[in-house]
N, C-alpha and C positions, 0 to 999 in steps of 0.2 A: 500876523507874521506871514511873510511871502512864502510861496511854494519852495523856492530855492533855499531859503533860510531854514525851512522845516526839514528839507532833504539833507542839508549840510549838518544840521543838529542830529538827525537820525543816524547819519553816516558816522559822525564823531562818537555817538553813543555805542554803536555797534563795534567800532574799532577799539574803544576802551574796554568793552566787555570781552573781547577776544584777543587782547594784546599778548597774553602769555602764549596762546597757541600760534599766533602770527610770528611771534619772536622765535619760537622753536622751529617753525617751518622756514623762516628766513635763515636760521643757523644751518638747518639741514641743506638748504639750497646752496649756501656759501661753501659748506663742506663738500657738496657734490661738485661744485666748480673746481675746488682745490683737487679733489680726487681725479677729475677729468684731466686736469693739467699734469698731475703726477703720472697718470697712465700714459699720456702723450709722450712725456719725457722718457718713461720706461721703454715704450715701443721704439721711440727714436733712437735710444741707446742700442737697442737690439739691431735695428737696421744699420746703424753705424758700425756695429761689430761685424756684420756681414761684409761691409765695405772694407774693413781692416783685414779680414780673412781672405777676401777674393778681390782680384783686380778688375775693376770696371772703368771704362773710359768713355769720354764724350764721343758720341757717334758723329760721323762726318756731316750727316744731314741735320744735326741738332746743335750746331755751333752757337755759342752764346757770347756775343761781343759785349752784351750788357754787363756780364760778370767778368769780362776780360779772360775768357776761357776759349780754348780752341780744340778742334778735333784731336783726339788722342790723349788729352789731359786726363789724369786719373781723377775719378770722382771719390771724394773722401767724406762727403756728408750726404745723408739721406735727403737733404733739402734740394740737391741737384740730381737726384736719381732719374728725374724725367728726361735728362739729357742722354741717357743710355740708349743703345739700340733696343728695338722691341724684344729681340731674342735675349739680350743681356738682362733686360728688365724682368722678363718672365723667369729667368734663372735666379735672379736676385730675390724676387718675391718667393720663389720656392725655398731658397736657403733661409730666408727670414721666417717663413711659415714653419719650417723644421725647427728653427731656433726657438720660436715662441711656443711651440708644442713641447719642446724639451724643457723649457722654463716653467711650463704649466699654465701659461697665459691663455692658450687656445686648445681646442680638441684637435684630433687628427685631421679633420676637415678644414681647419683654420677658423672655426667659429669661436668667438670669445667664450671663455669659461665665466661662470658667474663672478661678478665683481671686477672684471677686466674690460668691460665696455664702458669707458668713461662718459661717452656721449649719452648712452642709454641711462646711466645713473643720474646724470645732470638733468636730462629731459623729464625723468620720473619725478625728481624733486621739484623741478620747475612747474610741472603740471599740477602737482599736489598743492603747491603754494597758490597758483592761479585759481584752481578749482575751489580751494577753501576761501580765498579772498572773494571770489564771485558769490559763493554760497551765502556769505554773511551780509552781502550788500542789500540795501533796501530794493524791493522789486522794481521801483522806478529806474534804478541804475543798472540792474542786471540785463535788461533788454539790449542795451548798447554793447555789452561785453560778451554776449553769447558766442560769437565766432572769433573771439580774440586769439585763440590758439592756432587758427588757420592762417593768420597773416603775421609773418615773421616780424615785420617792422612794428606793427602795433603791439605784438606780444612783447617785444623787447622794451618798448616804451612803457608798457604797463608794468613789466618787471622792474624797470628802473625806478618808477614811481613808488611801487610797493617796497622796494629795497631802500628808498630814501635818497636816491641819486639827486643831488641838488640841481643838475643841469636840465631836468625834465620839467 
């Protein structure tokens, strides 16, 4: 039997032995992705509430012909908040921070309360899945994956493979 065939067989055996744990870690990662998106929507709604309560317009130096907008147009979506003047943007962020604190999403300093940092939740689940996946691999395969979490592109490809994305 060739070395690659033996390695492939070893890999398949390890995957079979750990399929239940891998399944649970995959579910946890998927749930974390959903939670991250949910929290993005929650914060986006908060930013948009600030825009409903306060009038902010597109600054003269930030005209966006790309979106058929002109200076003085009212900003009604947080998606376009970057078109405000710097002073308006600072005020907008202050109002949003106060709102998020009042809702209990952040502390007084604007730091996320536990469970409200969607990116952090996703990254923890992602790293747990990657760490476990690497830990169960045969030694011959581990060497190539030691630094995978440091390179975003390779990390995403690895996650896509682990998650069963057919495009990888």
